[in-house]
N, CA, C and O atoms as a MOPAC input file, in Angstrom:
PM7 MOZYME 1SCF
protein

 N      0.83600 1    -1.47600 1    -0.33700 1
 C      0.14200 1    -0.09900 1     0.50900 1
 C      0.97500 1     1.44700 1     0.11300 1
 O      0.74700 1     2.30600 1    -0.73800 1
 N      1.73300 1     1.34500 1     0.88200 1
 C      2.99400 1     2.66200 1     0.61600 1
 C      3.61000 1     2.04200 1    -0.15700 1
 O      2.76100 1     1.38500 1    -0.76000 1
 N      4.57400 1     1.81000 1    -0.55000 1
 C      5.18300 1     0.89500 1    -2.25900 1
 C      4.70900 1     2.23300 1    -3.20600 1
 O      5.34000 1     3.23400 1    -3.54700 1
 N      3.13200 1     1.73600 1    -3.50900 1
 C      2.17700 1     2.59400 1    -4.35400 1
 C      1.53200 1     3.81500 1    -4.03700 1
 O      0.85300 1     4.29400 1    -4.94500 1
 N      1.57400 1     4.33900 1    -3.12900 1
 C      1.31300 1     5.73400 1    -3.02800 1
 C     -0.05100 1     5.43200 1    -1.83800 1
 O     -0.57900 1     6.21600 1    -1.04900 1
 N     -0.19900 1     4.64400 1    -1.98300 1
 C     -2.02400 1     4.13600 1    -1.75200 1
 C     -1.89800 1     4.56500 1     0.27700 1
 O     -1.21500 1     3.95600 1     1.10000 1
 N     -2.94700 1     5.94600 1     0.56400 1
 C     -3.00200 1     5.28400 1     1.95500 1
 C     -4.46900 1     4.47500 1     2.17400 1
 O     -4.89200 1     3.56900 1     1.45500 1
 N     -5.11900 1     5.04000 1     3.34200 1
 C     -5.59700 1     3.23000 1     3.89000 1
 C     -7.13900 1     3.52900 1     3.59700 1
 O     -8.10700 1     2.96100 1     4.10300 1
 N     -7.13000 1     4.42000 1     2.78500 1
 C     -8.72100 1     4.61600 1     2.83400 1
 C     -8.92300 1     4.25800 1     0.57000 1
 O     -9.60600 1     3.55500 1    -0.17600 1
 N     -7.93600 1     5.18700 1     0.47200 1
 C     -8.43500 1     5.61800 1    -1.61100 1
 C     -7.56500 1     3.54100 1    -1.21500 1
 O     -8.01300 1     2.99500 1    -2.22300 1
 N     -7.21900 1     3.04900 1    -0.89300 1
 C     -6.63300 1     1.48200 1    -0.92000 1
 C     -7.83000 1     0.50700 1    -0.80600 1
 O     -8.14800 1    -0.36400 1    -1.61600 1
 N     -8.61100 1     0.92600 1     0.71400 1
 C     -9.55200 1     0.34400 1     0.58200 1
 C    -10.75800 1     0.31500 1    -0.57400 1
 O    -11.63800 1    -0.52500 1    -0.76200 1
 N    -10.52600 1     1.27100 1    -1.11200 1
 C    -11.50000 1     1.89400 1    -2.17900 1
 C    -10.96700 1     0.96300 1    -3.78700 1
 O    -11.17100 1     0.36200 1    -4.84200 1
 N    -10.56100 1     1.25100 1    -3.27100 1
 C     -9.53400 1     0.17800 1    -4.53600 1
 C     -9.81900 1    -1.19800 1    -4.22600 1
 O    -10.62300 1    -1.71600 1    -5.00000 1
 N     -9.39200 1    -1.90500 1    -3.33400 1
 C     -9.66600 1    -3.51800 1    -3.57200 1
 C    -11.05000 1    -3.60600 1    -3.34100 1
 O    -11.65000 1    -4.64200 1    -3.62600 1
 N    -11.91300 1    -2.13300 1    -2.60800 1
 C    -13.26500 1    -2.85900 1    -2.24300 1
 C    -13.24900 1    -3.44700 1    -1.58100 1
 O    -13.44500 1    -4.62300 1    -1.89000 1
 N    -13.00400 1    -3.10700 1    -0.16400 1
 C    -12.66700 1    -3.55900 1     1.37600 1
 C    -13.83300 1    -2.21000 1     1.97500 1
 O    -14.73700 1    -1.76100 1     1.26900 1
 N    -13.60900 1    -1.86100 1     3.05500 1
 C    -13.73700 1    -1.45500 1     4.22900 1
 C    -13.02700 1    -0.54900 1     4.05200 1
 O    -12.49400 1    -0.54500 1     2.94300 1
 N    -12.66300 1     0.65400 1     5.02900 1
 C    -11.75300 1     1.23400 1     5.90900 1
 C    -11.21600 1     0.93200 1     6.99500 1
 O    -10.24000 1     1.52100 1     7.45900 1
 N    -11.85900 1    -0.12600 1     7.57600 1
 C    -12.90100 1     0.01700 1     8.86800 1
 C    -11.66400 1    -1.25300 1     8.45600 1
 O    -10.53500 1    -0.91600 1     8.81100 1
 N    -11.73500 1    -2.42500 1     7.87300 1
 C    -10.85300 1    -3.83100 1     7.24900 1
 C     -9.48600 1    -3.40800 1     7.02300 1
 O     -8.66100 1    -4.16100 1     7.54000 1
 N     -9.08200 1    -2.55500 1     6.48500 1
 C     -7.67600 1    -1.75500 1     6.15400 1
 C     -6.73400 1    -1.48800 1     7.48300 1
 O     -5.63600 1    -1.90000 1     7.85600 1
 N     -7.43600 1    -0.85100 1     7.85000 1
 C     -7.22900 1    -0.47200 1     9.25500 1
 C     -7.26500 1    -1.60600 1    10.69400 1
 O     -6.77300 1    -1.74200 1    11.81400 1
 N     -7.96500 1    -2.08300 1     9.99000 1
 C     -7.33900 1    -3.02500 1    10.94900 1
 C     -6.20200 1    -3.69500 1    10.77700 1
 O     -5.15400 1    -3.44100 1    11.37100 1
 N     -6.40600 1    -4.79100 1     9.75900 1
 C     -5.74900 1    -5.38900 1     9.27200 1
 C     -3.62900 1    -3.87900 1     9.93700 1
 O     -2.81300 1    -4.12400 1    10.82500 1
 N     -3.65500 1    -2.95400 1     9.20800 1
 C     -2.87200 1    -2.69300 1     9.75600 1
 C     -1.79100 1    -2.13600 1    11.40900 1
 O     -0.68400 1    -2.01200 1    11.93200 1
 N     -3.00800 1    -2.01700 1    11.49900 1
 C     -3.01800 1    -2.32400 1    13.70400 1
 C     -2.41300 1    -3.53500 1    14.20000 1
 O     -1.83300 1    -3.60800 1    15.28300 1
 N     -2.65700 1    -5.09900 1    12.85600 1
 C     -2.19500 1    -5.97700 1    13.92100 1
 C     -3.43700 1    -5.96700 1    14.47800 1
 O     -2.95400 1    -6.39600 1    15.52600 1
 N     -5.39000 1    -5.80500 1    14.91900 1
 C     -6.25100 1    -6.66000 1    14.99800 1
 C     -6.74300 1    -7.45600 1    14.30500 1
 O     -7.48300 1    -8.22400 1    14.91800 1
 N     -6.60100 1    -7.76100 1    12.43700 1
 C     -7.15500 1    -8.50500 1    12.11700 1
 C     -6.41100 1    -9.43500 1    11.51500 1
 O     -5.30600 1    -8.90700 1    11.39300 1
 N     -6.38100 1   -10.23600 1    11.18300 1
 C     -5.58900 1   -11.00800 1     9.79400 1
 C     -6.42600 1   -10.96000 1     8.43600 1
 O     -7.54600 1   -11.34600 1     8.10300 1
 N     -5.44500 1   -10.35500 1     7.85100 1
 C     -6.10100 1   -10.26800 1     6.83000 1
 C     -7.30200 1   -11.40700 1     5.52400 1
 O     -6.69500 1   -12.43500 1     5.22300 1
 N     -8.51200 1   -11.33200 1     4.93900 1
 C     -9.10200 1   -12.02200 1     4.41800 1
 C     -8.78500 1   -12.64800 1     3.71500 1
 O     -8.00000 1   -12.20800 1     2.87500 1
 N     -9.25100 1   -14.15200 1     3.65100 1
 C     -8.69800 1   -14.55400 1     2.17200 1
 C     -9.12800 1   -13.13600 1     0.32800 1
 O     -8.53100 1   -12.80400 1    -0.69700 1
 N    -10.49400 1   -12.83300 1     1.01400 1
 C    -11.21500 1   -12.38400 1     0.00200 1
 C     -9.60900 1   -10.96000 1    -0.65300 1
 O     -8.95500 1   -10.80100 1    -1.68400 1
 N     -9.71100 1   -10.10800 1     1.09800 1
 C     -9.36100 1    -9.23100 1     0.97600 1
 C     -7.94200 1   -10.10100 1    -0.26600 1
 O     -8.21300 1   -10.25500 1    -1.45700 1
 N     -6.99200 1   -10.40800 1     0.13400 1
 C     -6.00000 1   -11.20800 1    -0.54000 1
 C     -5.54200 1   -10.93700 1    -1.63400 1
 O     -4.56500 1   -10.25800 1    -1.94800 1
 N     -6.76500 1   -11.85700 1    -2.62600 1
 C     -7.51900 1   -12.04700 1    -3.57900 1
 C     -7.03000 1   -10.86600 1    -4.28000 1
 O     -6.01200 1   -10.65400 1    -4.93800 1
 N     -8.73600 1    -9.66500 1    -3.73100 1
 C     -8.73400 1    -8.65800 1    -4.49400 1
 C     -6.85600 1    -7.67400 1    -4.37700 1
 O     -6.91400 1    -7.09000 1    -5.45900 1
 N     -6.10100 1    -7.44300 1    -4.04300 1
 C     -5.18700 1    -7.04400 1    -3.34600 1
 C     -4.11500 1    -7.71700 1    -4.94000 1
 O     -3.96700 1    -6.89500 1    -5.84400 1
 N     -3.46900 1    -9.14800 1    -5.13700 1
 C     -2.76000 1    -9.16400 1    -6.26800 1
 C     -4.62400 1    -9.01500 1    -7.95000 1
 O     -4.65800 1    -9.16100 1    -9.17200 1
 N     -5.17800 1    -8.83700 1    -7.38700 1
 C     -6.52500 1    -9.23300 1    -8.67600 1
 C     -5.74900 1    -7.70600 1    -9.57600 1
 O     -5.36700 1    -7.76000 1   -10.74400 1
 N     -5.65000 1    -6.21700 1    -8.53000 1
 C     -5.84100 1    -4.93800 1    -8.38800 1
 C     -4.96100 1    -4.34900 1    -8.43000 1
 O     -5.07600 1    -3.16200 1    -8.73600 1
 N     -2.86100 1    -5.25600 1    -7.96100 1
 C     -2.24400 1    -4.65700 1    -7.79700 1
 C     -1.39600 1    -5.65100 1    -8.64500 1
 O     -2.13000 1    -6.57500 1    -8.99400 1
 N      0.41300 1    -5.87200 1    -9.30100 1
 C      1.50800 1    -6.15000 1    -9.66600 1
 C      1.49100 1    -7.03800 1    -8.24600 1
 O      2.67700 1    -7.17000 1    -7.94500 1
 N      0.64500 1    -7.71200 1    -7.23100 1
 C      1.67800 1    -8.48100 1    -5.86700 1
 C      1.63000 1    -9.40100 1    -6.09300 1
 O      0.51800 1    -9.91100 1    -5.95300 1
 N      2.87900 1   -10.38000 1    -6.65100 1
 C      2.47700 1   -11.51700 1    -6.64600 1
 C      2.73300 1   -12.52300 1    -5.10000 1
 O      3.65200 1   -12.82700 1    -4.34000 1
 N      0.52900 1   -12.87700 1    -5.35300 1
 C      0.16800 1   -13.94500 1    -4.58000 1
 C      0.81500 1   -14.89800 1    -3.93600 1
 O     -0.18200 1   -15.38600 1    -3.40400 1
 N      1.82000 1   -15.65600 1    -3.49700 1
 C      2.99600 1   -16.59900 1    -2.76900 1
 C      3.21300 1   -15.22300 1    -2.20200 1
 O      2.56800 1   -15.05400 1    -1.16700 1
 N      3.98100 1   -14.12300 1    -2.60500 1
 C      4.75200 1   -13.53600 1    -1.00300 1
 C      3.85000 1   -13.33300 1    -0.24200 1
 O      4.04400 1   -13.69200 1     0.91900 1
 N      2.23700 1   -12.54700 1    -0.65900 1
 C      1.33500 1   -12.02500 1    -0.71300 1
 C      1.00800 1   -12.38600 1     0.83800 1
 O      0.82200 1   -11.67600 1     1.82600 1
 N      1.02300 1   -14.41600 1     0.53900 1
 C     -0.19800 1   -14.92400 1     1.27500 1
 C      0.96000 1   -15.94000 1     1.93300 1
 O      0.18800 1   -16.67800 1     2.54600 1
 N      2.36800 1   -16.50600 1     2.23600 1
 C      3.15400 1   -17.07300 1     2.97900 1
 C      4.18100 1   -16.11800 1     2.38400 1
 O      4.30400 1   -15.29000 1     3.28600 1
 N      4.62000 1   -15.91800 1     1.84700 1
 C      6.11400 1   -15.06000 1     2.65600 1
 C      6.97700 1   -15.56000 1     1.70500 1
 O      8.16000 1   -15.54100 1     2.04700 1
 N      6.62000 1   -16.20600 1     0.10900 1
 C      7.71300 1   -16.66100 1    -0.44500 1
 C      8.71100 1   -16.16000 1    -2.11100 1
 O      8.38300 1   -16.20900 1    -3.29700 1
 N      9.37400 1   -15.92500 1    -1.74400 1
 C      9.54900 1   -14.75100 1    -3.44500 1
 C      9.30900 1   -14.02000 1    -3.20000 1
 O      8.96000 1   -13.63800 1    -2.08400 1
 N      9.40900 1   -13.37800 1    -4.36100 1
 C      9.61100 1   -11.71500 1    -4.51000 1
 C      8.06100 1   -11.17700 1    -4.36500 1
 O      7.13300 1   -11.84100 1    -3.90400 1
 N      7.98500 1    -9.83800 1    -4.85700 1
 C      7.13600 1    -9.18600 1    -4.37400 1
 C      6.28000 1    -9.12600 1    -5.28400 1
 O      5.22200 1    -9.73800 1    -5.43600 1
 N      6.79400 1    -8.34400 1    -5.89700 1
 C      6.95500 1    -7.58700 1    -7.95700 1
 C      7.11800 1    -9.29800 1    -8.26500 1
 O      7.50400 1   -10.18900 1    -7.50900 1
 N      6.54300 1    -9.36500 1   -10.05300 1
 C      7.21800 1   -10.65600 1   -10.52700 1
 C      7.53700 1    -9.21200 1   -11.88300 1
 O      7.37700 1    -8.00300 1   -11.71200 1
 N      7.96800 1    -9.87100 1   -13.03500 1
 C      8.37800 1    -8.29700 1   -14.21600 1
 C      6.98600 1    -9.15200 1   -14.89800 1
 O      6.36200 1    -8.33400 1   -15.57400 1
 N      6.09400 1   -10.96400 1   -14.94700 1
 C      5.53700 1   -10.55600 1   -14.92800 1
 C      3.93100 1    -9.41800 1   -15.15700 1
 O      3.17700 1    -8.83400 1   -15.93600 1
 N      4.24800 1    -9.73400 1   -13.87400 1
 C      2.50700 1    -9.30700 1   -13.42700 1
 C      2.85600 1    -7.05000 1   -13.19500 1
 O      2.17200 1    -6.05100 1   -12.97200 1
 N      4.16600 1    -7.35700 1   -13.42200 1
 C      3.91500 1    -5.18200 1   -13.13400 1
 C      4.32300 1    -4.97400 1   -14.72900 1
 O      4.71800 1    -3.82200 1   -14.90600 1
 N      4.34100 1    -6.03200 1   -16.33000 1
 C      4.22700 1    -5.45900 1   -17.00000 1
 C      2.45400 1    -5.79600 1   -17.78800 1
 O      2.14700 1    -4.87000 1   -18.53800 1
 N      1.97200 1    -6.29100 1   -17.75000 1
 C      0.47300 1    -6.92800 1   -17.31300 1
 C      0.11900 1    -6.00200 1   -16.58100 1
 O     -0.09000 1    -5.07300 1   -17.36100 1
 N     -0.06400 1    -5.69500 1   -15.67100 1
 C     -0.64300 1    -4.30800 1   -15.14800 1
 C     -0.32000 1    -3.42800 1   -16.22300 1
 O     -1.05400 1    -3.24300 1   -17.19300 1
 N      1.34900 1    -2.61400 1   -15.94300 1
 C      1.35600 1    -1.27600 1   -16.51300 1
 C      0.94100 1    -1.62400 1   -18.08800 1
 O      0.38200 1    -0.70700 1   -18.68900 1
 N      1.12400 1    -2.64500 1   -18.67800 1
 C      0.19100 1    -2.30400 1   -20.01300 1
 C     -1.52600 1    -2.85400 1   -19.99800 1
 O     -2.23900 1    -3.09700 1   -20.97100 1
 N     -1.79500 1    -2.92400 1   -18.81900 1
 C     -3.56900 1    -2.31500 1   -19.05300 1
 C     -4.88300 1    -3.49600 1   -18.66800 1
 O     -6.05800 1    -3.41500 1   -18.30700 1
 N     -3.62600 1    -4.91200 1   -19.07400 1
 C     -3.79700 1    -5.95800 1   -19.62900 1
 C     -4.03600 1    -7.00700 1   -18.22000 1
 O     -3.63500 1    -8.16900 1   -18.14700 1
 N     -5.06000 1    -5.99400 1   -16.77900 1
 C     -5.58500 1    -6.61800 1   -15.80800 1
 C     -6.44900 1    -6.55200 1   -15.10600 1
 O     -6.54500 1    -6.16400 1   -13.94200 1
 N     -7.26000 1    -7.01100 1   -15.93800 1
 C     -9.55600 1    -7.32100 1   -15.45800 1
 C     -9.55100 1    -6.22300 1   -15.93300 1
 O     -8.32600 1    -6.12200 1   -16.00300 1
 N     -9.93900 1    -5.22700 1   -16.35500 1
 C    -10.21000 1    -3.90600 1   -15.85300 1
 C     -9.79700 1    -3.10500 1   -15.41800 1
 O     -9.98900 1    -1.93900 1   -15.76500 1
 N     -9.04900 1    -3.50800 1   -14.45600 1
 C     -8.19300 1    -2.27300 1   -13.49600 1
 C     -7.35800 1    -1.13400 1   -14.27000 1
 O     -6.77600 1    -0.31000 1   -13.56400 1
 N     -7.22400 1    -0.99500 1   -16.11900 1
 C     -7.12200 1    -0.43100 1   -16.58000 1
 C     -6.43800 1     1.22000 1   -15.87300 1
 O     -5.32200 1     1.59400 1   -16.23400 1
 N     -7.50300 1     2.29200 1   -14.59700 1
 C     -7.76000 1     3.01000 1   -14.21200 1
 C     -6.50000 1     3.63100 1   -13.70100 1
 O     -6.47300 1     4.84200 1   -13.47900 1
 N     -5.62500 1     2.99600 1   -13.53500 1
 C     -3.72900 1     3.39900 1   -11.98100 1
 C     -3.62900 1     4.20000 1   -13.53100 1
 O     -3.67000 1     4.19600 1   -14.76100 1
 N     -3.35800 1     5.27800 1   -11.43000 1
 C     -3.07900 1     6.52700 1   -12.44100 1
 C     -1.09300 1     6.50700 1   -12.56400 1
 O     -0.17300 1     5.91700 1   -11.99600 1
 N     -1.24600 1     7.51800 1   -13.64200 1
 C      0.82400 1     7.29900 1   -13.60600 1
 C      1.25900 1     7.46500 1   -12.91600 1
 O      2.37400 1     6.94800 1   -12.97400 1
 N      0.99000 1     8.27700 1   -11.57100 1
 C      1.72500 1     8.51800 1   -10.08800 1
 C      2.32900 1     7.20100 1   -10.07700 1
 O      3.55600 1     7.10600 1   -10.11300 1
 N      1.43000 1     5.95800 1   -10.02300 1
 C      1.33700 1     4.19400 1    -9.44200 1
 C      2.22700 1     4.18100 1   -11.04400 1
 O      3.06400 1     3.39900 1   -10.59400 1
 N      2.64000 1     4.37200 1   -12.28500 1
 C      2.99100 1     3.26500 1   -12.89700 1
 C      4.89700 1     3.66700 1   -13.14100 1
 O      5.83900 1     2.88000 1   -13.23900 1
 N      4.87900 1     5.38900 1   -13.17700 1
 C      6.05000 1     5.45500 1   -12.34200 1
 C      6.76500 1     5.52700 1   -11.31900 1
 O      7.89000 1     6.02200 1   -11.24500 1
 N      5.69100 1     4.67700 1    -9.87800 1
 C      6.81100 1     4.17000 1    -9.13100 1
 C      7.04100 1     3.07000 1    -8.74500 1
 O      7.86500 1     2.76800 1    -7.88100 1
 N      5.72400 1     1.72800 1    -9.86300 1
 C      7.14400 1    -0.09400 1   -10.48500 1
 C      7.31200 1     0.54500 1   -10.96500 1
 O      7.00200 1     1.54900 1   -10.32400 1
 N      7.73200 1     0.84100 1   -12.02200 1
 C      9.43800 1     1.47000 1   -13.04000 1
 C     10.22500 1     1.44400 1   -11.94100 1
 O     10.97000 1     0.46400 1   -11.91700 1
 N     10.36800 1     2.57800 1   -10.53000 1
 C     11.06100 1     2.25300 1   -10.28300 1
 C     12.09600 1     0.87000 1    -9.22600 1
 O     13.25100 1     0.72800 1    -8.82500 1
 N     10.51700 1    -0.03700 1    -9.16100 1
 C     10.77000 1    -0.96800 1    -8.59300 1
 C     11.60000 1    -1.90400 1    -9.83200 1
 O     12.09900 1    -2.86800 1    -9.25200 1
 N     11.90700 1    -1.95400 1   -11.26300 1
 C     12.44200 1    -2.81700 1   -12.15700 1
 C     13.52400 1    -3.13600 1   -12.51800 1
 O     13.65500 1    -3.99300 1   -13.39200 1

């Protein structure tokens, strides 16, 4: 969330969950639901394996290329600022 330049409220909206759900995860009051993790991996180019079990790298070249090309299942509304930040990780 921080790496891509999102605050909790904007991140929650982007992944389709409540602001409270994101805050509870951030503050370690709750574990993220499977649906939340799945949505994060669908909306952003993060590795599902890394996010769910902590193995591998958070970003894969294929996921970043797909995300930046707009072929990310209808989530092509990502703004230039986020794309620039992802390019920095390459």
